[in-house]
N, C-alpha and C positions, 0 to 999 in steps of 0.2 A: 254778582253786583261788580259793578267798575267803580275803582278808588282813583284818586288823584291825590297823592303825598304832596301838600302844598308848604312851600316856603315862602316868606314873604319879601324879606329883605332880597333886592338883585332879582325877584323874580315878579312882586306885584308893586314894588318901588324903585326908584333909581335916584342915583346921585343927582341927575338933573331935576327931576320932582322933588326930591329934598331941597335943593336950591331955592324952588318957589314957594315953598311953605315955611312961612314968616314964624306962625306961631304953632309950635310944637309939644303943646300940650294937652292936646286932644289926639292919643292915639290913631285914631281913625285917619285921620289928614295926613299922614303921612304914607297911606295905601293912595296910589295911583288910580283915578276910576276909569281912565283908558286902558288900564291893564286889567281892569276887573271886567270890561267888558270883553275882554280877548278870554278872559278867563271863563265867561258865559258862555263862551263858541262852544267852547269843549265842552263844558255841561251839557249843553244843548244839543251836541251833536251826539253824545255817547250817553246820556243818562248817568252819567257817574257822579260820587258822593265826593265831598272833600275831608281828608284827615290831615290835620295840622301838625305838621311836623317842623314848622319854623321855630327859631330859638325864642320868638314873643312867647309862647307855649309857659314858658318857665315864669313868666311875670304876669299873666292873664288866662284866667279861664276859659275852655272851649268856646262857651256862649258868648262871651265876652269877645273872642277872635270872631266869632262869625257875627255876631251885630256890627264888628269893626267892616267885614265884608258886604254887609247889608247894607250899611250906612254909605256904601260905595257903590251900589246898585247890583249887588251879587242875587243871583234870581237860583241857584242851586239849594242843596242840603249839604248838612256836614254830619261827621260820624266820631267825630271826638278829636285826641290827637295822641299821636305817637307817645311811649313810655320816654320818660328822661333817662339817661344813663349818667347825667352829670357831665357828659364829657361831650363838645360840639364834634368830636371827629369821628364820633359812634353813629351819625345819624342814618347811615344804610343799615346797621344792626338794629336799630331803633325801630325802621320801617318792616325791616324781618321779623321781629318780635311781634308788632302790631299785626302782621299777617298771620304768623304760626298761630296767634291767641284770639284770632278772630273767629266768632261761632256762626258767621256767615260763610258761605261759600264765593271765593274772589274769584271772577270770571277773568279778569284784567286789573291792571293797575300803572301807572304812572307817576314817576316822579318828578316835578318841578323844581328845581333846585341850582343855585348859582354856585355850589360847591361840588368838590368832585369825590365825595365821599361814597360815591356808591360803586365801586369798581367791580363789586360781585352782582351786580346789575346792570350792566350800562346798555342794554337793549328795552331796559325800562325808563331810562333817566332821559329827561330834556333838560341838557346844560343850558341856562340862561347866564347874563352877567349883570352887575350891578351898575355898569353902564347904561345898559338899554333893556334889563327887564323883559318879559315876557311879548313876544314880538309875532307875527302873522305866521312865520313859517316855523314857531315852536310850536303853535296852535294845529296846524296841519302835522306835525309830527307826533305831537300828543295823542290827536284823534285816532291815528294810524296805530299808534300803539296800543291804545283802548281796545281797538277795534281786532287787535291780536290775542287769540285766549293765552293766559297764563296757567304754565302745567309745571305745579308745584312740587311734582315729582321729578323732573327734568331740569329747573332752573335753581336758583342759589339756595333755596332753602333745603 
């Protein structure tokens, strides 16, 4: 199985998009549908499934996060979310724990995130930023990473 560890802020939403959102009472409107289209390109090209690593998981259940994506045109599936170590500085460790605890064989994975908390897995991290979010060049990079087999005996785990 191929997995996308997905952050929302700085990946699926940007400062520019948030400035256009007048009413933020509904969480799903903070997700940019254009960024979801780019996420769909990754999913369609690789068959990857999403695991939520976003800080939004601290406020919403996995099914609710999935609903937010679906309301913005997401065509893929999700597998849940990473554990929460109650400290945003450990997102890379949370991803590693999810992979170690997963009962299904992980063929490959990519992390889409705007933070630099993935020093032990730089070859699997696509770094976005809060100003631009997910871009076409990130899509190409993510597809290339997902098409590179993951060897957990040699990589960071």
